[in-house]
One Martini backbone bead per residue (centre of mass of N, CA, C, O) as a GRO file, in nm:
protein
  199
    1UNK     BB    1  -0.016  -0.897   0.048
    2UNK     BB    2  -0.330  -0.903   0.199
    3UNK     BB    3  -0.583  -0.779   0.371
    4UNK     BB    4  -0.663  -1.067   0.506
    5UNK     BB    5  -0.368  -1.105   0.653
    6UNK     BB    6  -0.461  -0.914   0.876
    7UNK     BB    7  -0.550  -0.851   1.199
    8UNK     BB    8  -0.553  -0.538   1.142
    9UNK     BB    9  -0.614  -0.240   1.011
   10UNK     BB   10  -0.372  -0.080   1.128
   11UNK     BB   11  -0.161  -0.277   1.008
   12UNK     BB   12  -0.241  -0.234   0.708
   13UNK     BB   13  -0.182   0.077   0.697
   14UNK     BB   14   0.135   0.044   0.780
   15UNK     BB   15   0.204  -0.109   0.549
   16UNK     BB   16   0.495  -0.184   0.349
   17UNK     BB   17   0.609  -0.162   0.004
   18UNK     BB   18   0.870  -0.291  -0.202
   19UNK     BB   19   0.988  -0.174  -0.530
   20UNK     BB   20   1.176  -0.225  -0.790
   21UNK     BB   21   1.319  -0.044  -1.000
   22UNK     BB   22   1.434   0.040  -1.269
   23UNK     BB   23   1.749   0.051  -1.385
   24UNK     BB   24   1.743   0.350  -1.458
   25UNK     BB   25   1.608   0.469  -1.191
   26UNK     BB   26   1.862   0.340  -0.995
   27UNK     BB   27   2.061   0.545  -1.073
   28UNK     BB   28   2.370   0.664  -0.901
   29UNK     BB   29   2.534   0.960  -0.836
   30UNK     BB   30   2.686   1.221  -0.696
   31UNK     BB   31   2.444   1.402  -0.695
   32UNK     BB   32   2.248   1.197  -0.570
   33UNK     BB   33   2.397   1.167  -0.302
   34UNK     BB   34   2.376   1.469  -0.213
   35UNK     BB   35   2.069   1.474  -0.213
   36UNK     BB   36   2.017   1.237   0.004
   37UNK     BB   37   2.275   1.304   0.233
   38UNK     BB   38   2.425   1.547   0.162
   39UNK     BB   39   2.715   1.724   0.111
   40UNK     BB   40   2.893   1.638   0.346
   41UNK     BB   41   2.848   1.328   0.342
   42UNK     BB   42   2.903   1.292   0.044
   43UNK     BB   43   3.193   1.384   0.039
   44UNK     BB   44   3.308   1.181   0.241
   45UNK     BB   45   3.232   0.934   0.057
   46UNK     BB   46   3.376   1.015  -0.208
   47UNK     BB   47   3.658   1.029  -0.080
   48UNK     BB   48   3.665   0.732   0.009
   49UNK     BB   49   3.623   0.609  -0.268
   50UNK     BB   50   3.873   0.750  -0.406
   51UNK     BB   51   4.092   0.648  -0.174
   52UNK     BB   52   4.038   0.355  -0.230
   53UNK     BB   53   4.199   0.039  -0.292
   54UNK     BB   54   3.938  -0.161  -0.311
   55UNK     BB   55   3.836   0.019  -0.547
   56UNK     BB   56   3.772   0.028  -0.864
   57UNK     BB   57   3.802   0.267  -1.103
   58UNK     BB   58   3.533   0.200  -1.257
   59UNK     BB   59   3.355   0.235  -0.997
   60UNK     BB   60   3.433   0.527  -0.935
   61UNK     BB   61   3.326   0.642  -1.210
   62UNK     BB   62   3.013   0.591  -1.159
   63UNK     BB   63   2.995   0.842  -0.943
   64UNK     BB   64   3.016   1.052  -1.156
   65UNK     BB   65   2.854   1.319  -1.294
   66UNK     BB   66   2.938   1.230  -1.605
   67UNK     BB   67   2.783   0.986  -1.532
   68UNK     BB   68   2.519   0.774  -1.493
   69UNK     BB   69   2.611   0.558  -1.282
   70UNK     BB   70   2.493   0.344  -1.025
   71UNK     BB   71   2.351   0.050  -0.938
   72UNK     BB   72   2.210   0.049  -0.608
   73UNK     BB   73   2.140  -0.283  -0.638
   74UNK     BB   74   2.416  -0.368  -0.664
   75UNK     BB   75   2.644  -0.553  -0.506
   76UNK     BB   76   2.882  -0.346  -0.532
   77UNK     BB   77   2.735  -0.106  -0.401
   78UNK     BB   78   2.658  -0.248  -0.134
   79UNK     BB   79   2.950  -0.312  -0.059
   80UNK     BB   80   3.044  -0.025  -0.036
   81UNK     BB   81   2.850   0.065   0.186
   82UNK     BB   82   2.932  -0.147   0.393
   83UNK     BB   83   3.227  -0.060   0.405
   84UNK     BB   84   3.175   0.235   0.506
   85UNK     BB   85   3.027   0.155   0.763
   86UNK     BB   86   3.265  -0.017   0.881
   87UNK     BB   87   3.453   0.263   0.857
   88UNK     BB   88   3.274   0.516   0.952
   89UNK     BB   89   3.196   0.698   0.687
   90UNK     BB   90   2.897   0.570   0.713
   91UNK     BB   91   2.595   0.561   0.793
   92UNK     BB   92   2.324   0.360   0.822
   93UNK     BB   93   2.113   0.559   0.737
   94UNK     BB   94   2.248   0.651   0.475
   95UNK     BB   95   2.267   0.373   0.349
   96UNK     BB   96   1.958   0.330   0.341
   97UNK     BB   97   1.893   0.572   0.155
   98UNK     BB   98   2.063   0.465  -0.085
   99UNK     BB   99   1.941   0.183  -0.117
  100UNK     BB  100   1.638   0.291  -0.122
  101UNK     BB  101   1.645   0.417  -0.411
  102UNK     BB  102   1.573   0.138  -0.565
  103UNK     BB  103   1.285   0.203  -0.433
  104UNK     BB  104   0.931   0.172  -0.407
  105UNK     BB  105   0.732   0.307  -0.151
  106UNK     BB  106   0.428   0.169  -0.016
  107UNK     BB  107   0.067   0.189   0.097
  108UNK     BB  108  -0.180  -0.012  -0.015
  109UNK     BB  109  -0.376   0.025   0.285
  110UNK     BB  110  -0.414   0.327   0.379
  111UNK     BB  111  -0.734   0.357   0.256
  112UNK     BB  112  -0.868   0.161   0.419
  113UNK     BB  113  -1.159   0.026   0.544
  114UNK     BB  114  -1.356  -0.140   0.741
  115UNK     BB  115  -1.512  -0.258   0.514
  116UNK     BB  116  -1.281  -0.378   0.347
  117UNK     BB  117  -1.167  -0.560   0.581
  118UNK     BB  118  -1.426  -0.733   0.635
  119UNK     BB  119  -1.453  -0.832   0.351
  120UNK     BB  120  -1.183  -0.976   0.325
  121UNK     BB  121  -1.236  -1.158   0.598
  122UNK     BB  122  -1.551  -1.245   0.613
  123UNK     BB  123  -1.698  -1.044   0.867
  124UNK     BB  124  -1.943  -0.925   0.753
  125UNK     BB  125  -2.230  -0.774   0.800
  126UNK     BB  126  -2.573  -0.863   0.722
  127UNK     BB  127  -2.860  -0.676   0.622
  128UNK     BB  128  -3.167  -0.618   0.565
  129UNK     BB  129  -3.337  -0.506   0.276
  130UNK     BB  130  -3.525  -0.278   0.114
  131UNK     BB  131  -3.772  -0.333  -0.144
  132UNK     BB  132  -3.895  -0.074  -0.387
  133UNK     BB  133  -3.957  -0.028  -0.704
  134UNK     BB  134  -3.645  -0.104  -0.777
  135UNK     BB  135  -3.543  -0.022  -0.472
  136UNK     BB  136  -3.291   0.024  -0.236
  137UNK     BB  137  -3.323   0.075   0.125
  138UNK     BB  138  -3.143   0.284   0.352
  139UNK     BB  139  -3.060   0.357   0.710
  140UNK     BB  140  -2.849   0.562   0.884
  141UNK     BB  141  -2.758   0.632   1.237
  142UNK     BB  142  -2.448   0.709   1.156
  143UNK     BB  143  -2.150   0.840   1.115
  144UNK     BB  144  -1.907   0.741   0.867
  145UNK     BB  145  -1.697   0.619   0.670
  146UNK     BB  146  -1.647   0.611   0.349
  147UNK     BB  147  -1.850   0.380   0.157
  148UNK     BB  148  -1.944   0.054  -0.039
  149UNK     BB  149  -2.213  -0.101  -0.009
  150UNK     BB  150  -2.343  -0.411  -0.067
  151UNK     BB  151  -2.575  -0.611  -0.261
  152UNK     BB  152  -2.767  -0.909  -0.180
  153UNK     BB  153  -2.848  -1.237  -0.270
  154UNK     BB  154  -3.001  -1.495  -0.104
  155UNK     BB  155  -2.910  -1.838  -0.136
  156UNK     BB  156  -3.096  -2.134  -0.072
  157UNK     BB  157  -3.038  -2.466  -0.027
  158UNK     BB  158  -3.156  -2.780   0.025
  159UNK     BB  159  -2.920  -2.841   0.249
  160UNK     BB  160  -2.883  -2.524   0.382
  161UNK     BB  161  -2.713  -2.378   0.218
  162UNK     BB  162  -2.544  -2.059   0.149
  163UNK     BB  163  -2.544  -1.759  -0.066
  164UNK     BB  164  -2.394  -1.455  -0.179
  165UNK     BB  165  -2.514  -1.225  -0.437
  166UNK     BB  166  -2.431  -0.972  -0.620
  167UNK     BB  167  -2.660  -0.690  -0.741
  168UNK     BB  168  -2.546  -0.428  -0.582
  169UNK     BB  169  -2.464  -0.065  -0.493
  170UNK     BB  170  -2.332   0.164  -0.290
  171UNK     BB  171  -2.223   0.512  -0.265
  172UNK     BB  172  -2.091   0.706  -0.043
  173UNK     BB  173  -2.128   0.616   0.268
  174UNK     BB  174  -2.163   0.833   0.575
  175UNK     BB  175  -2.418   0.962   0.643
  176UNK     BB  176  -2.694   1.011   0.834
  177UNK     BB  177  -2.928   0.843   0.622
  178UNK     BB  178  -3.092   0.809   0.327
  179UNK     BB  179  -3.066   0.534   0.084
  180UNK     BB  180  -3.067   0.489  -0.278
  181UNK     BB  181  -3.097   0.201  -0.519
  182UNK     BB  182  -3.088   0.028  -0.792
  183UNK     BB  183  -3.274  -0.288  -0.801
  184UNK     BB  184  -3.366  -0.590  -0.772
  185UNK     BB  185  -3.678  -0.776  -0.700
  186UNK     BB  186  -3.592  -0.957  -0.443
  187UNK     BB  187  -3.572  -1.173  -0.217
  188UNK     BB  188  -3.343  -1.178   0.018
  189UNK     BB  189  -3.199  -0.897   0.103
  190UNK     BB  190  -2.864  -0.758   0.140
  191UNK     BB  191  -2.641  -0.559   0.342
  192UNK     BB  192  -2.377  -0.407   0.430
  193UNK     BB  193  -2.264  -0.375   0.806
  194UNK     BB  194  -1.978  -0.281   0.929
  195UNK     BB  195  -2.096  -0.048   1.160
  196UNK     BB  196  -2.397  -0.088   1.267
  197UNK     BB  197  -2.612   0.147   1.101
  198UNK     BB  198  -2.835  -0.028   0.982
  199UNK     BB  199  -3.211   0.009   0.951
   0.00000   0.00000   0.00000
């Protein structure tokens, strides 16, 4: 998923992404099980695994503290967990914790700003910017979340089409005040105005 694929910024911020760990990092043994689901629940699970006639001895041995462990993303491991849930030895919540150990869960858009979102969606408003002596100047009329508005040169073609080409940018705009940044002295210069505060 990309930021532009979300309907709202709130949805994007809540989005989680799971990435499979390397095979070494997703190995889980008895100690790891106890750590993830607690000693009592882990002990019940381990006793059920050890007492099961359906689980081969070599698979049982994978869970022992003296062994490297079992790849918790392996279909055998997932089958064991599903069987234990079906037998009410393990809760679904604990099974999810154990199988989830195989993944790194991130929120890639948790820190995205309204500026980032509108830029990605192509819906950002652009406001004319003042250029004087090689500097672009803007004044913001209200405090907003910190963001990095970009400055563009608007190029209009003979057929009436136009494009914006980035030529400079501001950093850490957040407080209502005057900002200046060095930029080329072109006509038709515009700045991102994601919050409608640029005057």
